[in-house]
C-alpha positions, 0 to 999 in steps of 0.5 A: 633614132635615139638621142645617143645615136644623134650625138654619136653620129655628130661626134663621129662626123667631127672626128672624120673631118679631122681624120680626112685632113690628116689623110689628105694633108690639106684643109682645102680637101675637107672644105671640098668634101663638106661642100660636096656632101652638103650638095648631095644631101640637099639634092636628096632632100629636094628631090626625094623621088629622084633615084639618080641623087641617091646613088654614088659611083666611087669611080666618079673623079669628083667623088673619088677626089673628095671621098673615096680616095680616103678612108675618112671620106668613105666613112663620111659618105657611109655616115650620110646613109650611103651603103655599098650593097655589093662589096665588089661593086662601085655603087653606093646607094641611099635609102634613107627618108627625107627627115633622116637626111635633114638630121644628117645634114644638120649634123654635118653642118655642126661638125664642119663648123666645129672643125673650122673653129678648131682650125681658128683656135690653133 
């Protein structure tokens, strides 16, 4: 992964947190999405052989409320490495390695801290 790709991903995640706040009209929704995304990523890192952690169903009520109800939320999931193999399906899967997931987790953490800072500075 190039340095530009990492910077771009970080910037895009920052933007998506702001967009999610605009779409959902609540800061609380961004906090919930962040917490759930970190939990999902950590489960993949801790259990790299467990396929159940590498699959998200967009009809799951908790995932729908945090991500799939919003364009920015869906993009966050995709930036975390989840892809929908069947465009008409409801499953998102992740095939990224542990090292890449750790880099994504770091980007999500930094982007969220930046999002929180921007709220405090208003």
